[in-house]
LUMTI-842666 format. One record per residue: residue in three letters; z, y negated, x negated of N, C-alpha, C in turn. Coordinates in pm, whole numbers, plus 50000, padded with zeros to 5 digits. Last residue first. Layout:
AlaZYXZYXZYX;...
***
This chain:
Glu517805092049841516745093349940516665107449993;Pro519685093649635520165091649772519085092649879;Asn519705117549386518855107449450519275105649595;Thr521055138549281521755125649283520935114549346;Pro519355160849286520535160549373521275147149378;Glu516405167449264517065154749230518325153149315;Leu515805192849350515305188549219515965175749170;Asp516985193449598517395203449500516935199749358;Arg515595173349732517025171549700517475181249592;Ala513105185549764513235173349681514685171349638;Arg513885206449935513235209449807513345197449711;Ile514745191850151515715199850076515155203249938;Thr512265181850232513305172550187514385179750108;Trp510985205150312510435197250200511475187550146;Ala512705212350527512515221350412511965213750291;Ile512375190950704513685193450643513535202150519;Ala509705195050770510125182450709511455184250638;Glu509835219550898509125218550770509505205750697;Asp511285210951125511825221351037511155221050899;Val509505191451237510825187751186511395198251091;Gln506755181851296507115194451230508455192551157;Gly505875157751401506735166251482507095179651422;Val504585140451240503745148551329504555158751408;Leu506675128851097505835120551184504995128651282;Glu507565150750945508405145551054507575137051151;Lys505505152050761505715163350851506575158950970;Leu505995127850630504755129650706504865141350803;Arg508485132950510508335121850606507085123550691;Gly507795154950345508805156150449508685145350554;Ile505995142550175505515153250262506515155350376;Leu507805125250045506705119950124506195130450222;Arg509415144049915510015134950014508935129150105;Tyr507495155449747508155163849848508805155249956;Ala506905133849582505865139149670506485147749780;Glu509365131849450508865120549529507785125149628;Pro509455156249312510395153749421509945142049511;Thr506095168449262507255160649221508205159049340;Asp503245175049237504335184849238505585177949184;Phe500115167249375501405162449327502465173349341;Leu497755179049473497685169149366499025166049299;Lys498355196549679497505201249570497525191949449;Thr499845181049851500495192749790499665198449674;Ile497905162349931499045157849850499685169749780;Arg496265178750091495725172449969496855168149875;Asp498035184750296497455195450213496925189950082;Val498395158950399499535166050339499025177350250;Leu495875154850509496295146650395497475153250324;Ala495995173150715494955174750612495315166750487;Leu498065161650862498285174650798497215177550692;Thr496795138650956497975137550870498195150550794;Lys494835150151114494445141551002495605140150903;Arg496315163851308495475171551214495045163151094;Pro497655144951476498365151551367497475158651266;Glu495685115051534496115128451572496715135651450;Thr497065082351452495985091951480496565105551518;Glu499225065051397498085060151476497035070551513;Ile501195077951247501575069351359500405066751452;Gly499885092751054500945098851130501355090951253;Leu498145073850940497605085251013498665091351104;Phe500055056550819499105051550919498595063151005;Ser501285074450645502065067750749501165062550859;Gly499085081350482499755091450563500595085350674;Leu498525056750357497535063150443498185073250536;Thr500955054050217500535043950313499515049750411;Gly500925077350057502005074850151501635064750257;Tyr498705073549899498685084649995499775082650100;Arg499755052149754498595049849841498465061149943;Ala501795065449613502135054749708500975051949803;Leu500435082049440501155088149552501505077649657;Ser497515078049292498635069849337499275076249460;Leu495215089949214496455095249158497665086849193;Pro492975077049318493365090049372494645096049314;Asp491835050549387493055052549308493675065949348;Leu489635051849550489535043949427490715046349332;Ala490625066849761489485072049684489345064749551;Val492585049349858492975062149800491855067949714;Ala490895028949953491895025949849492355038749780;Arg489515043150152488775037950035489745034849921;Arg491585047750330490915059150267490125054750144;Leu492135021450405493145029250334492535041350265;Leu489725014750535490175007050418491185014950336;Ala489745033550745488645033550647489055026050520;Glu492085025750884491965039050826490885039450718;Ser491454998950965492565001850873492415015550807;Asn489644991451153489134994051019490214998150920;Ala491244990951391489884996551391489394999951251;Thr493694979151429493634991651352492244997251334;Arg495354953751471493904955351452493664967651365;Gly497964947051481497434955051590495944957151584;Gln498934935351262498444926251365497894933751486;Met499424956751100500574949251151500184939651263;Trp496774962951036497564972351115498754965151178;Ser496154941350871495414943450996496194952451090;Trp497954946550661498054934050738497354935650873;Ile496934971250573498304970250624498464957850710;Ala494354963250491494524973650593495914972750656;Tyr494964944950290494234940350409494394950350523;Ser496244962350111496984951150172496284945850295;Glu494144979950044495364984950107496124973750176;Leu492294962049929491924970350044493164975050119;Ala493794951749714493294942749819492954950649945;Asp494214975049566495354967149612494934958149729;Pro491614983949499492434991649592493644984049646;Asn488704969249477490084965449445491014972749542;Asn486084971949541486664982549460488084979249414;Pro485104949549660485374961049747485914973149672;Asn485824919049593485744931249513486104943149602;Leu485484900649797485084896949661484954909149570;Glu486584914450014485164911050014484664907749874;Ala489254915949938488504928349957486994925749958;Ala489854888549935490014896449813489204909449822;Arg489484882450206488614876250105488674884149974;Lys491604896950314490224900050353489254894650249;Phe493774883750197493554897950170492114901950203;Ala493394857950309493324859750164493074874450129;Thr493714863550581492464857550533492304859650384;Gly496344872950582495244881650621493904876550572;Ala497744849550505497814861850425496614870850455;Gly497694828150678496684828650573496704841350490;Pro500934814350744499624819450788498664819650669;Leu503904825950573502924815650605501644821750660;Gly505954840150465505834839950610504864829250658;Arg506094843650197506634831050249506584830350402;Ala504794867850170506204866950131506864854450187;Phe502194860050251502944870050327504444868850298;Tyr501474841850051501554837550191502394847150274;Tyr501574860149831502404848049836502584843149979;Leu499634878949897501024883049878501974871149890;Gly497394861949900497814868850022499254873550013;Leu497344855349629497554844849728498024850949861;Thr496694880249528498024874649499498344863249593;Tyr494054881949631495064892049664496474886449642;Gln492844860349506492974860349651494024870549698;Val492994869649240493624856949278493844856449430;Glu491454893049252492874893749217493624881049256;Ser488894882749312489594891449406491094891649378;Leu488044849549255488434862349195489234870249298;Asp487484823949338486574834749377486834847849305;Pro488984803449240489354808749371488514820749415;Asn489954795648944488884804048997489314810249130;Leu491704773348903490834778248796489684786748847;Thr493044770449145492314759049089491304763748984;Leu494254795249165493254791149265492414779549215;Ala496024793448951494964803648950493864800049048;Gln497674773449053496914770948930495754780948919;Phe498804787149263497904775949294497124771449171;Ile500264805949121499214810449211498264799149246;Pro502034790248961500974798248899499894802948996;Ala503604776749170502774769449073501704778349010;Glu504884798449317503984788649379503054781949277;Ala506764813649191505414819249204504414808949254;Ala509174800349213508514800249083507074805449091;Glu509744806449484509574792549439508784792049308;Leu510084834049486508974827949559508694813649514;Asp511104857849325511204843649296510014836249356;Gly510974885649347511534877849456511684863049431;Ile509674901249173511124900049151511774890949254;Tyr507104898149280507714911549274509234910649255;Leu506584871549233506744876249371507454889649374;Leu506324873048956507404865049013507644868849159;Ala504014888748940505264893648882506464886048940;Gly502164871449064502464884649120503764890349068;Ala502164850048882502614847949020502984861249085;Leu501064863748664502394857748654502964855648794;Arg498564869848773499484880748738500904875648721;Ser497514844048800497664852548917498664863748889;His497414835648535498274828448630498534836948754;Thr495524854548442496864853648383497824846648478;Val493264848548597493894861748606495324861248553;Ala492654822648513493044824948652493744838448667;Ser494104814248195493044819448278493564821748419;
***
């Protein structure tokens, strides 16, 4: 099936085997180019290879399924990297809304907000993260976001908190 080939390609991309990912992603495209997941994986493939077309594939994936948080987040990141930030915040917020228990998605949104918007938006997100997550990984993220908005002492405090819970973690 197209989904199976797409997932195989995605797994191969994840482990860095770009050559092996080529056949399954193009097989998935042959089977069904109109699946959001296939277009999303195609975007990952193009991006990993440094080929043009990643943004087009991510955008198409988001259009095919506006409830695909991976596609929304990837299209937002790609747009942001191209200097097209007008819709990035909305796309990232939608991805978080669709996948509200993914700390990584909060991290992407927080990084965008911390770099591209006023600090109050980042701090509002930090408040939300502190209510949802109580892990060393979340503390490290909060520390990074606090640093982005210039609250260095608080950033250090959150990072120390994470370190105290995971003293062998090099992050």
